[in-house]
C-alpha positions as CSV (number, residue, x, y, z in Angstrom):
1,M,48.4,25.4,21.8
2,M,44.9,26.3,20.8
3,T,43.8,25.8,17.2
4,R,42.5,28.6,15.1
5,E,38.9,27.4,15.5
6,E,39.3,26.9,19.3
7,K,40.3,30.6,19.6
8,I,37.3,31.8,17.5
9,L,34.8,29.6,19.3
10,S,36.2,29.9,22.8
11,A,33.6,32.5,23.9
12,I,30.6,30.8,22.2
13,N,28.8,27.4,22.1
14,P,27.3,26.7,18.6
15,A,25.7,23.5,19.8
16,T,23.3,25.3,22.1
17,Q,23.1,28.8,20.6
18,L,21.7,30.5,17.6
19,G,24.3,32.4,15.6
20,I,25.4,34.2,12.4
21,E,28.6,33.7,10.4
22,I,29.5,36.5,8.0
23,G,31.3,35.7,4.8
24,P,31.8,31.9,5.3
25,L,32.3,31.2,1.6
26,N,33.3,27.6,1.2
27,R,35.0,27.2,4.6
28,P,32.6,28.2,7.4
29,I,33.9,28.3,11.0
30,V,30.6,27.1,12.2
31,N,28.9,24.5,9.9
32,R,25.3,23.6,10.1
33,Q,26.1,20.2,11.7
34,M,27.6,22.1,14.7
35,G,24.4,24.0,15.4
36,K,21.8,26.5,14.2
37,V,23.6,29.1,12.2
38,R,22.6,31.6,9.5
39,Y,25.1,32.6,6.8
40,V,25.4,36.2,5.6
41,D,27.2,37.5,2.5
42,H,27.0,40.5,0.1
43,V,25.5,38.5,-2.8
44,T,23.6,35.3,-3.5
45,T,25.1,31.8,-3.4
46,E,24.9,31.6,-7.2
47,E,26.7,34.9,-7.7
48,L,29.5,33.8,-5.3
49,K,29.9,30.5,-7.2
50,R,30.2,32.4,-10.5
51,K,32.6,34.9,-8.9
52,Y,35.0,32.2,-7.6
53,A,34.5,29.6,-10.4
54,Q,38.1,30.2,-11.7
55,D,39.7,30.9,-8.3
56,P,42.1,28.0,-7.5
57,S,41.9,28.8,-3.8
58,V,38.1,28.4,-3.5
59,D,36.1,25.2,-4.1
60,A,33.1,26.9,-5.6
61,D,31.0,23.7,-5.3
62,Q,31.4,23.8,-1.5
63,I,30.3,27.4,-1.1
64,V,27.5,27.4,1.6
65,D,24.0,28.5,1.0
66,V,23.6,32.2,1.9
67,D,20.6,33.0,4.2
68,Y,20.9,36.8,4.3
69,I,22.2,39.1,1.6
70,W,23.6,42.1,3.5
71,G,23.8,45.2,1.3
72,E,20.8,47.3,0.4
73,K,19.0,46.2,3.5
74,R,20.2,46.5,7.1
75,L,21.0,43.4,9.0
76,P,18.1,43.8,11.5
77,E,15.7,44.0,8.6
78,L,17.1,40.8,7.2
79,A,17.1,38.9,10.5
80,G,13.5,39.9,11.3
81,D,11.9,37.7,13.9
82,E,14.9,35.4,14.1
83,A,16.8,38.0,16.1
84,P,18.2,38.4,18.6
85,F,21.1,36.0,18.2
86,D,23.6,34.6,20.7
87,Y,26.7,35.2,18.6
88,V,28.2,36.5,15.3
89,V,31.4,35.2,13.8
90,A,33.3,37.2,11.1
91,S,36.7,36.0,9.9
92,H,38.7,38.5,7.8
93,V,35.6,40.6,7.2
94,I,35.9,43.7,9.4
95,E,38.8,45.1,7.4
96,H,36.6,45.0,4.2
97,V,33.5,46.9,5.4
98,P,33.3,50.6,4.2
99,D,31.5,51.8,7.3
100,L,33.1,50.0,10.3
101,I,31.0,51.8,13.0
102,G,27.7,51.3,11.2
103,W,28.6,47.7,10.6
104,L,29.3,47.1,14.3
105,R,26.1,48.9,15.3
106,E,24.0,46.7,12.9
107,I,25.6,43.6,14.4
108,H,24.9,44.9,18.0
109,A,21.3,45.4,17.0
110,V,20.8,41.7,16.2
111,L,22.6,40.4,19.3
112,K,21.2,39.7,22.7
113,P,22.6,41.8,25.5
114,G,25.7,39.7,26.4
115,G,25.8,38.2,22.9
116,I,29.3,37.7,21.4
117,L,30.9,39.0,18.3
118,T,34.1,37.1,17.4
119,L,36.5,38.5,14.9
120,A,39.6,37.2,13.2
121,I,41.6,40.2,12.0
122,P,44.7,40.4,9.8
123,D,47.8,42.0,11.4
124,K,49.4,44.3,8.8
125,R,52.8,43.3,10.0
126,Y,52.3,39.8,8.7
127,C,50.3,40.2,5.5
128,F,50.2,42.1,2.2
129,D,49.1,45.3,4.0
130,Y,52.7,45.6,5.4
131,F,53.5,49.0,3.9
132,R,50.1,50.6,4.4
133,Q,49.5,53.1,7.3
134,P,47.4,51.8,10.2
135,T,43.8,53.1,10.2
136,E,43.2,56.3,12.2
137,P,40.0,56.9,14.2
138,A,39.3,60.0,12.1
139,Q,39.1,57.9,8.9
140,V,36.5,55.5,10.6
141,V,34.5,58.4,11.9
142,E,34.4,60.1,8.5
143,A,33.2,56.9,6.8
144,Y,30.4,56.6,9.4
145,L,29.2,60.2,9.0
146,L,29.3,59.8,5.2
147,G,27.4,56.6,5.5
148,S,29.9,54.9,3.1
149,R,28.5,51.9,1.2
150,K,31.6,51.3,-1.0
151,P,35.3,51.6,-0.5
152,S,36.5,55.2,-1.3
153,L,38.7,55.9,-4.3
154,R,41.6,56.7,-1.9
155,Q,41.2,53.2,-0.3
156,I,41.1,51.5,-3.7
157,F,44.2,53.2,-4.9
158,E,46.1,52.8,-1.6
159,F,45.2,49.1,-1.5
160,H,46.3,48.3,-5.1
161,S,49.4,50.5,-5.0
162,Q,50.9,49.2,-1.7
163,I,50.0,45.5,-1.3
164,V,53.0,43.2,-1.3
165,F,53.9,39.5,-1.3
166,W,56.7,37.8,0.5
167,Q,58.2,34.9,-1.6
168,G,54.9,34.6,-3.4
169,Q,52.9,34.5,-0.2
170,P,50.2,37.0,0.9
171,G,50.8,36.3,4.6
172,W,53.6,35.1,6.9
173,N,54.2,34.4,10.6
174,H,57.5,36.0,11.3
175,E,59.4,39.3,10.9
176,V,60.5,40.1,7.3
177,E,62.9,42.5,5.7
178,P,61.1,45.2,3.7
179,D,63.5,44.6,0.8
180,D,62.2,41.0,0.5
181,L,58.7,42.1,-0.2
182,A,57.5,42.5,-3.8
183,R,54.6,44.7,-5.0
184,L,51.7,43.0,-6.6
185,Y,50.7,46.0,-8.8
186,T,52.5,49.0,-10.3
187,D,51.3,52.5,-9.6
188,Q,50.0,52.7,-13.2
189,V,47.9,49.6,-12.7
190,A,46.6,50.9,-9.4
191,W,45.7,54.2,-11.1
192,S,43.9,52.4,-14.0
193,I,41.8,50.3,-11.5
194,T,41.0,53.4,-9.4
195,H,40.2,55.6,-12.5
196,Q,37.9,52.9,-13.7
197,A,36.2,52.7,-10.3
198,S,35.5,56.4,-10.6
199,I,33.7,55.8,-13.9
200,D,31.7,52.6,-13.5
201,H,30.8,53.2,-9.8
202,A,31.0,49.4,-9.2
203,Y,31.9,47.8,-5.8
204,Y,35.7,47.2,-5.7
205,D,36.5,44.8,-2.8
206,V,39.6,46.0,-0.9
207,H,41.0,46.2,2.7
208,C,39.4,49.5,3.8
209,W,41.1,49.3,7.2
210,V,44.5,48.2,8.4
211,F,45.3,47.1,11.9
212,T,47.8,45.8,14.4
213,P,46.6,44.8,17.9
214,R,47.8,48.1,19.3
215,T,46.1,50.3,16.7
216,F,42.9,48.2,16.8
217,F,42.5,48.6,20.6
218,H,43.4,52.3,20.3
219,L,40.5,52.7,17.8
220,L,38.1,50.9,20.1
221,R,39.0,53.1,23.1
222,T,38.5,56.2,21.0
223,L,35.2,55.1,19.7
224,T,34.1,54.1,23.2
225,A,35.0,57.6,24.4
226,L,32.8,59.0,21.6
227,D,29.9,56.7,22.4
228,L,30.3,55.1,19.0
229,F,31.1,51.6,20.2
230,D,28.6,49.3,22.0
231,F,30.8,46.3,23.0
232,K,33.3,45.4,25.7
233,L,36.3,43.1,25.1
234,V,36.0,39.7,26.7
235,Q,38.9,37.8,24.9
236,Y,42.0,38.6,23.0
237,H,44.4,36.1,21.4
238,E,47.7,37.4,20.2
239,P,48.8,37.2,16.6
240,T,49.3,33.7,15.1
241,G,50.1,33.4,11.4
242,C,48.9,36.7,9.9
243,E,45.9,37.3,12.2
244,F,44.8,38.0,15.8
245,F,41.5,37.2,17.4
246,V,39.1,39.2,19.6
247,S,35.7,38.4,21.2
248,L,33.4,41.3,22.0
249,E,30.4,41.2,24.2
250,A,27.3,43.3,23.3
251,M,26.6,45.8,26.1
252,D,23.1,46.4,27.4
253,L,22.3,49.9,26.2
254,M,19.7,50.3,28.9
255,K,22.4,50.5,31.6
256,N,23.8,53.8,32.9
257,P,25.9,55.2,30.1
258,D,28.8,56.3,32.5
259,D,28.9,52.9,34.2
260,R,28.8,51.2,30.8
261,K,31.6,53.3,29.4
262,A,33.8,52.6,32.5
263,I,33.3,48.9,32.0
264,Q,34.1,49.1,28.3
265,L,37.3,51.1,28.8
266,E,38.5,48.8,31.6
267,S,38.1,45.8,29.3
268,I,40.2,47.3,26.4
269,P,43.9,47.0,26.9
270,I,46.4,49.8,26.3
271,I,49.3,48.4,24.3
272,D,52.3,50.7,24.2
273,R,53.9,48.8,21.3
274,D,53.3,45.8,19.1
275,V,55.6,42.9,19.9
276,P,56.7,40.3,17.4
277,Q,55.0,37.0,17.4
278,S,56.0,34.3,19.9
279,S,58.8,32.0,18.7
280,Q,56.4,29.2,19.6
281,C,54.3,29.8,16.5
282,E,54.4,26.9,14.0
283,S,57.1,27.7,11.6
284,S,55.3,26.0,8.7
285,L,52.1,27.9,9.1
286,K,51.1,29.7,5.9
287,V,47.8,31.6,6.0
288,D,45.9,33.3,3.2
289,C,45.1,36.7,4.8
290,D,42.0,37.3,2.7
291,A,40.0,34.1,3.4
292,P,39.0,31.9,6.4
293,Q,41.3,29.0,7.0
294,D,41.1,25.5,8.5
295,S,42.8,24.9,11.8
296,Q,45.5,23.0,10.0
297,P,45.7,24.7,6.6
298,D,47.4,23.1,3.7
299,V,50.8,24.6,2.8
300,E,50.7,26.2,-0.6
301,D,54.0,26.4,-2.5
302,A,55.1,29.7,-3.9
303,S,54.3,28.8,-7.5
304,I,50.6,28.3,-6.7
305,L,50.5,31.6,-4.8
306,A,52.2,33.4,-7.6
307,L,49.7,31.9,-10.0
308,R,46.9,33.2,-7.8
309,A,48.5,36.6,-7.8
310,E,48.8,36.5,-11.6
311,L,45.2,35.3,-11.9
312,E,44.0,38.2,-9.7
313,A,46.0,40.7,-11.8
314,E,44.4,39.2,-15.0
315,R,41.0,39.6,-13.4
316,E,41.6,43.2,-12.6
317,A,42.9,43.8,-16.1
318,R,39.8,42.0,-17.6
319,R,37.5,44.1,-15.4
320,V,39.1,47.3,-16.6
321,A,38.9,46.1,-20.2
322,E,35.3,45.1,-19.7
323,A,34.5,48.5,-18.2
324,Q,36.2,50.3,-21.1
325,L,34.2,48.1,-23.5
326,R,31.0,49.1,-21.8
327,E,32.1,52.7,-22.0
328,H,32.7,52.4,-25.7
329,Q,29.4,50.6,-26.2
330,E,27.6,53.4,-24.4
331,K,29.3,55.9,-26.7
332,I,28.2,54.0,-29.7
333,R,24.7,53.7,-28.4
334,R,24.6,57.5,-27.8
335,L,25.9,58.1,-31.3
336,Q,23.3,55.7,-32.8
337,E,20.6,57.4,-30.8
338,E,21.7,60.8,-32.1
339,H,21.8,59.5,-35.7
340,R,18.3,58.1,-35.3
341,E,17.1,61.5,-34.0
342,K,18.7,63.4,-36.9
343,V,17.3,60.9,-39.5
344,Q,13.8,61.3,-37.8
345,Q,14.2,65.1,-38.0
346,L,15.1,65.0,-41.7
347,R,12.3,62.7,-42.4
348,Q,9.9,65.0,-40.6
349,K,11.3,68.0,-42.6
350,I,10.8,66.1,-45.9
351,S,7.3,65.1,-44.9
352,N,6.5,68.7,-44.1
353,L,7.9,69.9,-47.4
354,K,5.8,67.2,-49.3
355,A,2.7,68.3,-47.4
356,R,3.3,71.9,-48.2
357,A,3.9,71.1,-51.9
358,E,0.8,69.0,-52.0
359,N,-1.2,71.7,-50.4
360,S,0.1,74.3,-52.9
361,E,-0.8,72.0,-55.8
362,N,-4.3,71.6,-54.4
363,N,-4.7,75.3,-54.0
364,I,-3.6,75.8,-57.6
365,A,-6.0,73.2,-58.8
366,A,-8.9,74.7,-56.8
367,M,-8.1,78.1,-58.2
368,Q,-8.0,76.8,-61.8
369,T,-11.5,75.3,-61.4
370,S,-13.0,78.3,-59.7
371,K,-15.4,80.7,-61.6
372,F,-13.2,83.6,-60.7
373,W,-10.2,81.9,-62.3
374,Q,-12.2,81.0,-65.4
375,L,-13.5,84.7,-65.8
376,R,-10.0,86.1,-65.2
377,S,-8.6,83.7,-67.8
378,Y,-11.3,84.7,-70.3
379,W,-10.6,88.4,-69.7
380,V,-6.8,87.9,-70.1
381,R,-7.4,86.2,-73.4
382,L,-9.8,88.8,-74.6
383,K,-7.4,91.6,-73.6
384,A,-4.7,89.9,-75.5
385,G,-6.9,89.6,-78.6
386,L,-7.9,93.2,-78.5
387,A,-4.2,94.2,-78.2
388,G,-3.5,92.1,-81.3
389,D,-6.3,93.7,-83.4
390,S,-4.9,97.1,-82.7
């Protein structure tokens, strides 16, 4: 039976090719000893180490050095003269990207014609997305037309309100009973997180898209028919653990569009229904559906996984509390600013009144020293004396 790495690498040869791995974190599929590879993530290495410093599932000291920070700039801009590449590897990444079509097109833009994109994709039937509805083509098309750069509020709420664990595990490799699955968050917590996301406009990392092999290939066929997909399928490995694997080949866009589309559609299988995993799967395999894994992952007991879930819940609560604190601090800042403005206005009024009073006093003093004032005063006194004599 092929290992996980063998499935991912089966269509590429890192030793002789130049490639990219997206989101390797501390467990890259292709390490730098295997060949020339560039690592891509959404933030710097230092920021990743801070983010995962308290995560028991990630050895922050082993996080690889990030070469390209993919976010504000497009991938072709980041790659520059190093492109085109022979391959791109992305393990448990495609489900996170807000604009799936745009993401695939940027990857196609840095690949050679015939270059390979290899994906490891979680199967919703075997991970915490169990109760979520599979992604529809209309949702992906909408995100592309909107140019989405962050998960939508709907996606954030759906993710937090519906993700589940089985016996403390986020992923499994067999059929389960729905009643055996436990929600990680209540609706109230999901609402609090989503409401905060609507206020602080921060990036909340969730599974934007949910797939099984059948729904994933249906999506690819739909996008191909719409001329929104620029690859053909060259390899597909059925689900093992909580994931399945596909390798896509970048099409030469200079070829006849009708011929190209025919080749693409012929390569993508039509699956009538998703079948359960083969009984030959290793019964002891436990896979974390949100991170790359080694070919022989360590088995984590339920208590550790439950602790991780509790830690994640605490992080979310802390993030909400910090956002509320920032909101209160902003209110205090605005009140202080308003107070300073009112004090300044009052001081200006007092200053104006003092100036007017001083000006009046100066006018009176000037009048009192003027000849007119002196003659008038003499006349008033004289008049008063005459009145007294009479």
